[in-house]
LUMMAR-582165 format. One record per residue (C-alpha): residue number from 1; residue in three letters; x, y, z. Coordinates in Angstrom, 3 decimals, m for minus. Last residue first. Layout:
REM LUMMAR-582165
@num->NUM, residu->ALA, px->X, py->Y, pz->Z
...
This chain:
REM LUMMAR-582165
@num->295, residu->UNK, px->8.715, py->24.319, pz->m31.897
@num->294, residu->UNK, px->9.551, py->21.100, pz->m29.976
@num->293, residu->UNK, px->8.500, py->21.508, pz->m26.356
@num->292, residu->UNK, px->5.998, py->18.649, pz->m26.377
@num->291, residu->UNK, px->8.492, py->16.355, pz->m28.057
@num->290, residu->UNK, px->11.080, py->17.315, pz->m25.456
@num->289, residu->UNK, px->8.674, py->16.538, pz->m22.605
@num->288, residu->UNK, px->7.719, py->13.149, pz->m24.064
@num->287, residu->UNK, px->11.351, py->12.200, pz->m24.659
@num->286, residu->UNK, px->12.345, py->13.141, pz->m21.123
@num->285, residu->UNK, px->9.452, py->11.112, pz->m19.712
@num->284, residu->UNK, px->10.456, py->8.082, pz->m21.790
@num->283, residu->UNK, px->14.094, py->8.365, pz->m20.742
@num->282, residu->UNK, px->13.349, py->8.662, pz->m17.007
@num->281, residu->UNK, px->15.635, py->11.090, pz->m15.194
@num->280, residu->UNK, px->13.166, py->13.716, pz->m13.936
@num->279, residu->UNK, px->10.645, py->10.876, pz->m13.454
@num->278, residu->UNK, px->12.925, py->9.681, pz->m10.678
@num->277, residu->UNK, px->11.882, py->12.679, pz->m8.575
@num->276, residu->UNK, px->8.376, py->12.033, pz->m7.204
@num->275, residu->UNK, px->7.859, py->8.328, pz->m7.659
@num->274, residu->UNK, px->8.992, py->6.498, pz->m10.781
@num->273, residu->UNK, px->6.949, py->3.312, pz->m10.273
@num->272, residu->UNK, px->4.177, py->4.060, pz->m12.751
@num->271, residu->UNK, px->3.827, py->6.996, pz->m15.118
@num->270, residu->UNK, px->0.719, py->8.952, pz->m16.058
@num->269, residu->UNK, px->0.966, py->11.410, pz->m18.949
@num->268, residu->UNK, px->m1.581, py->14.204, pz->m18.736
@num->267, residu->UNK, px->m2.434, py->16.445, pz->m21.695
@num->266, residu->UNK, px->m3.855, py->19.931, pz->m21.225
@num->265, residu->UNK, px->m6.399, py->21.042, pz->m23.839
@num->264, residu->UNK, px->m8.087, py->23.591, pz->m21.604
@num->263, residu->UNK, px->m6.414, py->23.728, pz->m18.206
@num->262, residu->UNK, px->m8.754, py->22.852, pz->m15.298
@num->261, residu->UNK, px->m9.212, py->19.134, pz->m15.953
@num->260, residu->UNK, px->m5.506, py->18.527, pz->m16.459
@num->259, residu->UNK, px->m4.669, py->20.586, pz->m13.368
@num->258, residu->UNK, px->m7.052, py->18.521, pz->m11.228
@num->257, residu->UNK, px->m5.728, py->15.284, pz->m12.723
@num->256, residu->UNK, px->m2.226, py->16.303, pz->m11.711
@num->255, residu->UNK, px->m3.386, py->16.850, pz->m8.127
@num->254, residu->UNK, px->m5.191, py->13.488, pz->m8.208
@num->253, residu->UNK, px->m1.781, py->11.849, pz->m8.676
@num->252, residu->UNK, px->m1.033, py->13.073, pz->m5.152
@num->251, residu->UNK, px->2.107, py->15.028, pz->m4.360
@num->250, residu->UNK, px->4.812, py->13.650, pz->m2.060
@num->249, residu->UNK, px->4.488, py->9.855, pz->m2.259
@num->248, residu->UNK, px->4.226, py->9.761, pz->m6.071
@num->247, residu->UNK, px->3.038, py->6.239, pz->m6.883
@num->246, residu->UNK, px->0.746, py->7.208, pz->m9.787
@num->245, residu->UNK, px->3.579, py->9.234, pz->m11.273
@num->244, residu->UNK, px->2.833, py->12.636, pz->m12.767
@num->243, residu->UNK, px->3.560, py->14.296, pz->m16.098
@num->242, residu->UNK, px->1.524, py->17.318, pz->m17.236
@num->241, residu->UNK, px->1.897, py->18.821, pz->m20.710
@num->240, residu->UNK, px->0.440, py->22.240, pz->m21.413
@num->239, residu->UNK, px->m0.338, py->24.047, pz->m24.672
@num->238, residu->UNK, px->m0.403, py->27.699, pz->m23.557
@num->237, residu->UNK, px->m3.576, py->29.612, pz->m22.659
@num->236, residu->UNK, px->m3.668, py->29.219, pz->m18.868
@num->235, residu->UNK, px->m6.530, py->31.403, pz->m17.594
@num->234, residu->UNK, px->m9.028, py->28.558, pz->m16.995
@num->233, residu->UNK, px->m6.379, py->26.675, pz->m14.999
@num->232, residu->UNK, px->m5.418, py->29.339, pz->m12.460
@num->231, residu->UNK, px->m8.325, py->29.414, pz->m9.997
@num->230, residu->UNK, px->m9.682, py->25.870, pz->m10.450
@num->229, residu->UNK, px->m6.127, py->24.536, pz->m10.398
@num->228, residu->UNK, px->m5.273, py->26.062, pz->m6.989
@num->227, residu->UNK, px->m2.861, py->28.975, pz->m6.717
@num->226, residu->UNK, px->m5.499, py->31.596, pz->m5.853
@num->225, residu->UNK, px->m6.556, py->29.339, pz->m2.982
@num->224, residu->UNK, px->m3.409, py->30.376, pz->m1.123
@num->223, residu->UNK, px->m4.499, py->33.990, pz->m0.996
@num->222, residu->UNK, px->m2.166, py->36.706, pz->m2.255
@num->221, residu->UNK, px->m0.421, py->39.738, pz->m0.785
@num->220, residu->UNK, px->2.753, py->37.871, pz->0.156
@num->219, residu->UNK, px->2.872, py->39.166, pz->3.731
@num->218, residu->UNK, px->m0.891, py->38.873, pz->4.237
@num->217, residu->UNK, px->m1.149, py->35.408, pz->2.695
@num->216, residu->UNK, px->1.786, py->34.028, pz->4.666
@num->215, residu->UNK, px->0.458, py->35.543, pz->7.901
@num->214, residu->UNK, px->m3.055, py->34.246, pz->7.249
@num->213, residu->UNK, px->m1.835, py->30.699, pz->6.653
@num->212, residu->UNK, px->0.243, py->30.780, pz->9.828
@num->211, residu->UNK, px->m2.734, py->32.166, pz->11.788
@num->210, residu->UNK, px->m4.842, py->29.270, pz->10.480
@num->209, residu->UNK, px->m2.200, py->26.715, pz->11.438
@num->208, residu->UNK, px->m1.947, py->28.236, pz->14.916
@num->207, residu->UNK, px->m5.736, py->28.005, pz->15.404
@num->206, residu->UNK, px->m5.701, py->24.435, pz->13.993
@num->205, residu->UNK, px->m3.144, py->23.198, pz->16.525
@num->204, residu->UNK, px->0.419, py->22.485, pz->15.448
@num->203, residu->UNK, px->1.864, py->18.993, pz->15.899
@num->202, residu->UNK, px->4.792, py->19.390, pz->13.518
@num->201, residu->UNK, px->3.669, py->16.813, pz->10.950
@num->200, residu->UNK, px->m0.023, py->17.672, pz->11.390
@num->199, residu->UNK, px->0.589, py->21.397, pz->10.937
@num->198, residu->UNK, px->2.633, py->20.766, pz->7.795
@num->197, residu->UNK, px->m0.149, py->18.582, pz->6.360
@num->196, residu->UNK, px->m2.687, py->21.294, pz->7.085
@num->195, residu->UNK, px->m0.431, py->23.936, pz->5.526
@num->194, residu->UNK, px->m0.070, py->21.607, pz->2.537
@num->193, residu->UNK, px->m3.832, py->21.574, pz->1.979
@num->192, residu->UNK, px->m3.718, py->25.354, pz->1.623
@num->191, residu->UNK, px->m0.859, py->25.042, pz->m0.850
@num->190, residu->UNK, px->m3.245, py->23.013, pz->m3.026
@num->189, residu->UNK, px->m2.675, py->21.290, pz->m6.353
@num->188, residu->UNK, px->0.821, py->19.857, pz->m6.150
@num->187, residu->UNK, px->2.568, py->19.405, pz->m9.512
@num->186, residu->UNK, px->4.489, py->16.239, pz->m10.456
@num->185, residu->UNK, px->6.062, py->17.714, pz->m13.626
@num->184, residu->UNK, px->4.255, py->20.640, pz->m15.246
@num->183, residu->UNK, px->5.341, py->21.336, pz->m18.828
@num->182, residu->UNK, px->4.524, py->24.641, pz->m20.485
@num->181, residu->UNK, px->4.671, py->25.974, pz->m24.043
@num->180, residu->UNK, px->4.728, py->29.267, pz->m25.958
@num->179, residu->UNK, px->6.132, py->31.715, pz->m23.411
@num->178, residu->UNK, px->4.976, py->35.192, pz->m22.409
@num->177, residu->UNK, px->3.752, py->34.546, pz->m18.827
@num->176, residu->UNK, px->0.250, py->36.065, pz->m18.854
@num->175, residu->UNK, px->m0.948, py->35.924, pz->m15.232
@num->174, residu->UNK, px->m2.336, py->32.408, pz->m15.734
@num->173, residu->UNK, px->1.124, py->31.395, pz->m16.903
@num->172, residu->UNK, px->2.621, py->32.662, pz->m13.640
@num->171, residu->UNK, px->0.064, py->30.641, pz->m11.667
@num->170, residu->UNK, px->0.790, py->27.491, pz->m13.666
@num->169, residu->UNK, px->4.510, py->28.073, pz->m13.172
@num->168, residu->UNK, px->4.111, py->28.391, pz->m9.391
@num->167, residu->UNK, px->2.282, py->25.037, pz->m9.225
@num->166, residu->UNK, px->5.058, py->23.560, pz->m11.345
@num->165, residu->UNK, px->7.597, py->25.179, pz->m9.002
@num->164, residu->UNK, px->6.052, py->23.198, pz->m6.145
@num->163, residu->UNK, px->6.757, py->19.917, pz->m7.987
@num->162, residu->UNK, px->8.910, py->20.299, pz->m11.095
@num->161, residu->UNK, px->8.921, py->23.048, pz->m13.714
@num->160, residu->UNK, px->9.375, py->23.158, pz->m17.483
@num->159, residu->UNK, px->9.232, py->26.546, pz->m19.201
@num->158, residu->UNK, px->8.956, py->27.256, pz->m22.900
@num->157, residu->UNK, px->10.073, py->29.233, pz->m25.932
@num->156, residu->UNK, px->12.068, py->32.065, pz->m24.384
@num->155, residu->UNK, px->13.572, py->33.811, pz->m27.415
@num->154, residu->UNK, px->16.572, py->35.513, pz->m25.843
@num->153, residu->UNK, px->17.240, py->39.210, pz->m26.404
@num->152, residu->UNK, px->18.459, py->40.199, pz->m22.953
@num->151, residu->UNK, px->15.011, py->41.645, pz->m22.192
@num->150, residu->UNK, px->13.515, py->38.227, pz->m22.915
@num->149, residu->UNK, px->15.903, py->36.684, pz->m20.393
@num->148, residu->UNK, px->14.897, py->39.391, pz->m17.903
@num->147, residu->UNK, px->11.194, py->38.743, pz->m18.386
@num->146, residu->UNK, px->11.580, py->34.976, pz->m18.009
@num->145, residu->UNK, px->13.687, py->35.301, pz->m14.861
@num->144, residu->UNK, px->11.232, py->37.779, pz->m13.350
@num->143, residu->UNK, px->8.117, py->35.705, pz->m14.071
@num->142, residu->UNK, px->9.739, py->32.510, pz->m12.776
@num->141, residu->UNK, px->10.962, py->34.352, pz->m9.669
@num->140, residu->UNK, px->7.508, py->35.822, pz->m9.043
@num->139, residu->UNK, px->5.969, py->32.336, pz->m9.114
@num->138, residu->UNK, px->8.623, py->30.954, pz->m6.752
@num->137, residu->UNK, px->8.040, py->33.937, pz->m4.453
@num->136, residu->UNK, px->4.338, py->33.068, pz->m4.283
@num->135, residu->UNK, px->5.219, py->29.441, pz->m3.440
@num->134, residu->UNK, px->7.588, py->30.180, pz->m0.562
@num->133, residu->UNK, px->11.140, py->31.170, pz->0.336
@num->132, residu->UNK, px->13.501, py->31.225, pz->3.292
@num->131, residu->UNK, px->17.248, py->31.511, pz->3.857
@num->130, residu->UNK, px->18.255, py->33.699, pz->0.935
@num->129, residu->UNK, px->21.098, py->33.619, pz->m1.550
@num->128, residu->UNK, px->21.243, py->31.326, pz->m4.567
@num->127, residu->UNK, px->23.910, py->28.638, pz->m4.806
@num->126, residu->UNK, px->21.501, py->25.743, pz->m4.267
@num->125, residu->UNK, px->18.145, py->26.903, pz->m2.911
@num->124, residu->UNK, px->17.204, py->29.863, pz->m0.700
@num->123, residu->UNK, px->15.878, py->31.741, pz->m3.750
@num->122, residu->UNK, px->15.527, py->29.541, pz->m6.871
@num->121, residu->UNK, px->18.521, py->27.828, pz->m8.458
@num->120, residu->UNK, px->17.956, py->27.992, pz->m12.210
@num->119, residu->UNK, px->18.752, py->25.995, pz->m15.321
@num->118, residu->UNK, px->18.721, py->27.349, pz->m18.876
@num->117, residu->UNK, px->18.309, py->24.956, pz->m21.776
@num->116, residu->UNK, px->18.919, py->25.989, pz->m25.396
@num->115, residu->UNK, px->16.848, py->24.046, pz->m27.943
@num->114, residu->UNK, px->18.479, py->22.164, pz->m30.804
@num->113, residu->UNK, px->16.889, py->18.815, pz->m30.012
@num->112, residu->UNK, px->19.973, py->17.447, pz->m28.232
@num->111, residu->UNK, px->19.886, py->20.557, pz->m26.011
@num->110, residu->UNK, px->16.462, py->19.579, pz->m24.654
@num->109, residu->UNK, px->17.634, py->16.054, pz->m23.821
@num->108, residu->UNK, px->20.692, py->17.433, pz->m22.046
@num->107, residu->UNK, px->18.573, py->19.891, pz->m20.082
@num->106, residu->UNK, px->16.179, py->17.077, pz->m19.143
@num->105, residu->UNK, px->19.027, py->15.063, pz->m17.698
@num->104, residu->UNK, px->20.346, py->18.220, pz->m15.980
@num->103, residu->UNK, px->17.107, py->19.136, pz->m14.157
@num->102, residu->UNK, px->18.230, py->17.818, pz->m10.784
@num->101, residu->UNK, px->21.357, py->19.946, pz->m11.192
@num->100, residu->UNK, px->19.303, py->23.103, pz->m10.604
@num->99, residu->UNK, px->18.422, py->22.321, pz->m7.017
@num->98, residu->UNK, px->15.626, py->20.841, pz->m4.930
@num->97, residu->UNK, px->14.157, py->21.654, pz->m1.515
@num->96, residu->UNK, px->10.961, py->22.813, pz->m3.183
@num->95, residu->UNK, px->11.000, py->22.131, pz->m6.931
@num->94, residu->UNK, px->13.469, py->22.635, pz->m9.771
@num->93, residu->UNK, px->12.945, py->24.943, pz->m12.765
@num->92, residu->UNK, px->14.020, py->24.417, pz->m16.385
@num->91, residu->UNK, px->13.826, py->27.478, pz->m18.665
@num->90, residu->UNK, px->13.748, py->26.631, pz->m22.382
@num->89, residu->UNK, px->15.456, py->28.928, pz->m24.898
@num->88, residu->UNK, px->14.925, py->28.895, pz->m28.653
@num->87, residu->UNK, px->18.221, py->28.127, pz->m30.395
@num->86, residu->UNK, px->21.437, py->29.998, pz->m29.790
@num->85, residu->UNK, px->24.074, py->27.685, pz->m31.231
@num->84, residu->UNK, px->27.018, py->27.355, pz->m28.875
@num->83, residu->UNK, px->28.615, py->28.993, pz->m25.866
@num->82, residu->UNK, px->28.848, py->26.655, pz->m22.877
@num->81, residu->UNK, px->25.498, py->25.810, pz->m21.288
@num->80, residu->UNK, px->23.592, py->28.385, pz->m19.214
@num->79, residu->UNK, px->23.141, py->28.315, pz->m15.469
@num->78, residu->UNK, px->21.029, py->30.852, pz->m13.609
@num->77, residu->UNK, px->21.405, py->31.712, pz->m9.931
@num->76, residu->UNK, px->18.572, py->33.736, pz->m8.425
@num->75, residu->UNK, px->19.051, py->36.035, pz->m5.457
@num->74, residu->UNK, px->17.735, py->37.002, pz->m2.021
@num->73, residu->UNK, px->15.937, py->40.008, pz->m0.519
@num->72, residu->UNK, px->13.999, py->40.640, pz->m3.764
@num->71, residu->UNK, px->16.079, py->39.182, pz->m6.583
@num->70, residu->UNK, px->19.737, py->39.975, pz->m7.253
@num->69, residu->UNK, px->20.907, py->37.956, pz->m10.236
@num->68, residu->UNK, px->23.727, py->35.430, pz->m10.043
@num->67, residu->UNK, px->25.103, py->34.116, pz->m13.317
@num->66, residu->UNK, px->26.600, py->30.656, pz->m13.790
@num->65, residu->UNK, px->28.079, py->29.494, pz->m17.110
@num->64, residu->UNK, px->27.935, py->25.700, pz->m17.227
@num->63, residu->UNK, px->31.063, py->23.557, pz->m17.313
@num->62, residu->UNK, px->31.105, py->23.065, pz->m13.525
@num->61, residu->UNK, px->27.414, py->22.157, pz->m13.423
@num->60, residu->UNK, px->27.884, py->18.446, pz->m12.703
@num->59, residu->UNK, px->30.376, py->19.428, pz->m9.995
@num->58, residu->UNK, px->27.490, py->20.787, pz->m7.909
@num->57, residu->UNK, px->28.617, py->23.012, pz->m5.048
@num->56, residu->UNK, px->25.773, py->24.667, pz->m3.146
@num->55, residu->UNK, px->23.650, py->21.522, pz->m2.991
@num->54, residu->UNK, px->24.132, py->20.507, pz->0.646
@num->53, residu->UNK, px->24.326, py->24.187, pz->1.569
@num->52, residu->UNK, px->20.687, py->24.505, pz->0.508
@num->51, residu->UNK, px->19.264, py->22.724, pz->3.539
@num->50, residu->UNK, px->17.234, py->19.569, pz->2.810
@num->49, residu->UNK, px->14.725, py->21.061, pz->3.432
@num->48, residu->UNK, px->13.588, py->24.501, pz->2.348
@num->47, residu->UNK, px->12.763, py->26.971, pz->5.136
@num->46, residu->UNK, px->9.467, py->28.816, pz->4.633
@num->45, residu->UNK, px->7.342, py->26.646, pz->6.914
@num->44, residu->UNK, px->10.100, py->26.688, pz->9.538
@num->43, residu->UNK, px->10.129, py->30.465, pz->9.708
@num->42, residu->UNK, px->6.353, py->30.718, pz->9.869
@num->41, residu->UNK, px->6.178, py->27.966, pz->12.494
@num->40, residu->UNK, px->8.746, py->29.746, pz->14.649
@num->39, residu->UNK, px->6.971, py->33.088, pz->14.359
@num->38, residu->UNK, px->3.631, py->31.436, pz->15.183
@num->37, residu->UNK, px->5.065, py->29.612, pz->18.171
@num->36, residu->UNK, px->6.528, py->32.894, pz->19.422
@num->35, residu->UNK, px->3.090, py->34.525, pz->19.178
@num->34, residu->UNK, px->1.548, py->31.613, pz->21.092
@num->33, residu->UNK, px->3.857, py->31.940, pz->24.137
@num->32, residu->UNK, px->3.183, py->29.320, pz->26.821
@num->31, residu->UNK, px->0.917, py->26.718, pz->25.208
@num->30, residu->UNK, px->1.973, py->27.198, pz->21.602
@num->29, residu->UNK, px->5.550, py->27.598, pz->22.875
@num->28, residu->UNK, px->5.536, py->24.059, pz->24.238
@num->27, residu->UNK, px->4.155, py->22.521, pz->21.055
@num->26, residu->UNK, px->6.589, py->24.469, pz->18.887
@num->25, residu->UNK, px->9.521, py->23.369, pz->21.031
@num->24, residu->UNK, px->8.479, py->19.699, pz->20.980
@num->23, residu->UNK, px->8.029, py->19.672, pz->17.200
@num->22, residu->UNK, px->11.323, py->21.484, pz->16.768
@num->21, residu->UNK, px->13.115, py->18.960, pz->18.997
@num->20, residu->UNK, px->11.715, py->16.041, pz->17.023
@num->19, residu->UNK, px->12.842, py->17.668, pz->13.784
@num->18, residu->UNK, px->16.327, py->18.435, pz->15.116
@num->17, residu->UNK, px->18.292, py->16.799, pz->12.337
@num->16, residu->UNK, px->16.215, py->16.314, pz->9.167
@num->15, residu->UNK, px->15.369, py->12.678, pz->8.363
@num->14, residu->UNK, px->12.065, py->12.966, pz->10.256
@num->13, residu->UNK, px->11.004, py->15.684, pz->7.836
@num->12, residu->UNK, px->10.813, py->13.206, pz->4.964
@num->11, residu->UNK, px->9.195, py->10.418, pz->7.010
@num->10, residu->UNK, px->6.509, py->12.803, pz->8.239
@num->9, residu->UNK, px->5.979, py->14.087, pz->4.712
@num->8, residu->UNK, px->5.528, py->10.567, pz->3.376
@num->7, residu->UNK, px->3.148, py->9.604, pz->6.174
@num->6, residu->UNK, px->1.123, py->12.787, pz->5.647
@num->5, residu->UNK, px->1.082, py->12.311, pz->1.865
@num->4, residu->UNK, px->m0.330, py->8.800, pz->2.455
@num->3, residu->UNK, px->2.022, py->5.895, pz->1.952
@num->2, residu->UNK, px->1.283, py->3.485, pz->m0.855
@num->1, residu->UNK, px->0.000, py->0.000, pz->0.000
């Protein structure tokens, strides 16, 4: 039997040093100092795990040209391949707790078709600066990176994003992202549902979870439900490919179905046995994505 998202998330966070201590500390502060518990939960909710220093140096990217761009209170790090033919550009975006090198197999497949891949470390990930991030910032980062690449004279043909960044990409597309094609790999459908999962993992009460949600929404100026498929899907105009594994233990297969149903003409490819990240390296998935991106 497959694990539930709560079981998977609990197992994931349990591997991080200090998780049990953080759960105890949050529970104690909820009782004695609720405002402190809220600040701690907010900080923890926005901290990517595994920590970014684990992925700061990636030898696989040594031959790629890295550029750091200031972005909000953090930065973005973009990686472009060595100088060569300048075909249409495709931006490849990792998910929460990920890093640019995860997208290398897809980058190589894209380059083999005459397209020019660009990889990115999002804020608080990989070599980029920042200690916290969130879904709204991911969406803004995709919009900013695309706009700046266009300003530099690149023809940005498409964007491929994994996991949380796929949710962010759908939102950016709904706001008019000027690219021709999208690919969403293992997207989650509801950041609101994730706050409930987060609260369950760390033992937060519902009042604290609700205050956490409200603080994120107030600081980012957007409601979590505005990222859900029903809100963004009808405004996505680009041809969209969705790939999701039926045994994904992080994001439900039903999340992909929700995006497919909400985006007119979207195509969903279901895989089996690849889980949440192995689909980024699967030959058949890479071929399907490249064929979808082909101009």
